[in-house]
C-alpha positions in Angstrom: -0.4 35.9 9.6 0.9 32.9 9.4 4.6 32.0 8.2 3.6 30.2 5.0 0.9 33.3 4.6 4.2 35.6 5.2 6.8 33.3 2.4 3.7 33.2 -0.4 3.5 36.7 0.4 7.5 37.1 -0.6 7.9 34.6 -3.1 5.0 36.0 -5.3 6.1 39.9 -4.8 9.3 37.9 -6.5 8.0 35.2 -9.2 5.8 39.4 -10.2 8.8 41.5 -10.3 10.1 39.0 -12.0 7.9 38.9 -14.5 8.0 42.6 -15.0 11.3 42.0 -15.5 10.4 40.0 -18.4 12.1 36.8 -16.4 10.6 33.8 -16.7 8.8 32.0 -13.9 11.0 29.1 -12.5 10.6 27.8 -8.8 12.1 29.2 -6.2 14.5 27.4 -3.4 14.6 29.1 0.4 18.3 27.9 0.0 19.2 30.1 -3.2 21.0 32.8 -3.2 18.9 36.4 -4.0 21.4 37.0 -6.6 20.7 34.9 -8.5 17.6 36.1 -8.8 18.5 38.2 -11.6 16.5 41.3 -9.7 19.3 44.2 -10.2 18.7 46.8 -7.1 15.8 49.0 -8.1 13.7 45.6 -8.2 15.3 45.1 -4.9 14.2 48.3 -3.4 10.5 48.0 -5.0 11.0 44.9 -3.6 11.2 45.9 -0.2 8.6 48.7 -0.5 5.8 46.1 -1.7 6.8 43.7 1.2 6.1 46.4 4.3 3.0 47.3 1.9 2.3 43.6 2.1 3.1 42.9 5.4 3.1 45.9 7.9 6.8 46.1 8.3 10.7 46.8 7.2 13.2 44.4 9.0 16.0 46.6 7.2 15.1 50.0 9.2 17.0 47.5 12.4 20.1 48.4 12.6 21.2 44.6 13.8 19.4 42.7 10.3 22.0 42.0 7.3 21.3 43.6 4.9 20.9 42.3 1.5 20.3 39.2 2.8 22.5 35.9 1.4 19.0 33.6 0.3 15.6 33.6 -0.5 15.0 32.0 2.9 17.4 34.4 4.7 15.2 36.6 3.1 12.0 34.7 4.1 13.3 34.6 7.9 14.1 37.9 8.1 10.2 38.7 6.9 8.7 36.0 9.3 10.8 37.2 12.1 9.7 40.7 11.4 5.9 40.0 11.3 
């Protein structure tokens, strides 16, 4: 899977979660703080589970990875390195 494919999967799952939470769609920037997504901790857990199912990896099972990521780009990088 290419790095751009990983990015597309992650941004698509974030958009789906925001939609399910009744939040409006908006374009996301890699430098955007993860906290700005307005997703609660349950939604974040659902996101990680969905990404593990879609990408076949959970980068947060390794102790040396910062959790949670500070930015959307940080989340994408964590999965790029794990795939």
